[in-house]
C-alpha positions in Angstrom: -6.2 1.9 -11.7 -6.9 2.0 -7.9 -5.0 4.1 -5.5 -5.4 4.2 -1.7 -4.9 7.3 0.5 -5.7 8.4 4.0 -9.0 10.3 4.1 -11.1 12.3 6.7 -13.6 10.2 8.6 -16.7 12.0 7.2 -15.6 10.8 3.7 -16.3 7.2 4.9 -19.9 7.8 5.9 -21.7 7.6 2.5 -20.0 4.3 1.6 -20.7 2.9 5.1 -24.3 3.6 4.5 -24.6 2.5 0.8 -22.8 -0.8 1.4 -23.2 -1.8 5.0 -26.4 -0.1 6.3 -28.6 0.9 3.3 -31.7 1.2 5.6 -30.1 3.7 8.0 -29.7 7.4 7.7 -26.5 9.0 6.7 -26.0 10.8 10.0 -26.1 7.5 11.8 -22.9 6.4 10.1 -20.6 8.6 12.2 -18.8 6.6 14.9 -18.1 8.3 18.2 -14.5 7.3 17.9 -14.0 8.3 14.3 -11.7 11.2 15.2 -9.4 8.8 16.9 -9.2 6.5 13.9 -7.1 6.4 10.7 -9.3 6.1 7.6 -8.3 5.0 4.2 -10.1 5.3 0.9 -9.6 3.4 -2.4 -10.1 5.6 -5.4 -10.5 5.0 -9.2 -9.4 8.3 -10.7 -11.4 10.6 -8.4 -14.3 8.3 -7.3 -14.2 6.8 -3.8 -15.1 3.1 -4.2 -13.8 1.5 -1.0 -13.2 2.4 2.6 -11.8 1.1 5.8 -11.2 2.6 9.3 -8.5 1.5 11.8 -8.3 2.0 15.5 -5.3 1.4 17.8 -5.4 -0.1 21.3 -1.7 -0.5 22.3 -0.2 -3.0 19.9 -3.6 -4.3 18.9 -5.4 -2.7 16.0 -9.1 -3.1 15.1 -10.3 -2.4 11.6 -13.9 -1.5 11.1 -16.4 -0.7 8.4 -14.6 -2.2 5.4 -16.9 -1.4 2.5 -16.5 -1.6 -1.3 -19.1 -0.5 -3.7 -20.9 -3.5 -5.2 -19.6 -2.9 -8.8 -16.1 -3.0 -7.5 -16.4 -6.0 -5.2 -14.3 -9.2 -6.1 -11.7 -7.0 -7.8 -9.1 -7.0 -5.1 -9.9 -3.6 -3.6 -10.9 -5.2 -0.2 -7.6 -7.1 -0.1 -5.7 -3.9 -1.0 -7.4 -1.9 1.8 -6.6 -4.7 4.3 -3.0 -4.8 3.2 -2.8 -1.1 3.6 -4.1 -1.1 7.2 -1.9 -4.1 8.1 1.2 -2.3 6.8 0.2 0.8 8.7 -0.4 -1.2 11.9 3.0 -2.9 11.6 4.7 0.5 11.1 3.1 1.7 14.3 4.3 -1.3 16.3 1.2 -3.4 15.9 1.4 -7.2 16.6 -2.3 -8.1 16.2 -5.1 -6.9 13.9 -8.7 -7.9 14.4 -12.3 -7.2 13.3 -15.9 -8.0 14.1 -16.6 -9.9 10.9 -20.1 -10.3 9.6 -20.8 -14.1 9.4 -21.5 -13.6 5.7 -17.9 -12.3 5.2 -15.9 -14.8 7.3 -14.8 -16.9 4.3 -13.2 -13.8 2.7 -11.1 -13.1 5.9 -10.1 -16.7 6.4 -8.7 -16.8 2.9 -6.3 -14.0 3.7 -4.9 -15.3 7.0 -7.5 -14.3 9.6 -8.4 -16.9 12.2 -11.5 -17.7 14.2 -11.6 -16.7 17.8 -15.0 -18.4 18.5 -16.3 -15.2 20.0 -19.7 -14.7 18.4 -22.3 -12.0 18.9 -25.2 -10.3 17.3 -25.8 -6.5 16.9 -28.3 -4.5 15.0 -29.7 -7.5 13.2 -26.3 -8.9 12.1 -24.3 -11.9 13.3 -20.6 -11.4 13.9 -17.5 -13.3 14.9 -14.3 -11.7 16.1 -11.5 -12.7 13.7 -7.8 -11.9 14.2 -4.4 -12.1 12.6 -0.9 -11.8 14.0 1.1 -9.3 12.2 4.8 -8.5 12.2 7.5 -6.7 10.2 8.7 -8.8 7.2 12.1 -10.3 8.0 
């Protein structure tokens, strides 16, 4: 059984490295803005198996560094983490949530309601597109 809870930023760094940047050093995983973000972890019993970080800019929220350990991918953990940050953003007055999606992950995001913006870029050897989704309180 998976449970999601808010975690300290430094608890995200190891998974960021293992899943997203295996060739980089652990100390390189810290984001300058980590202290301004809200971070969530997905746990099985006591093991951290998935993470996501959320940053607010007015009514717009950007999620970053969604990572799920390979053995737990395709089990719904990524969806659960995204649902958690969307609900959090809505509770804080958010109307838009967006991300810099790796091109290899775009299909995953499109299936759960994110839309293309056509804004493409490359960074650190990866190709990205900015994807977004309008969010609002359920009626």
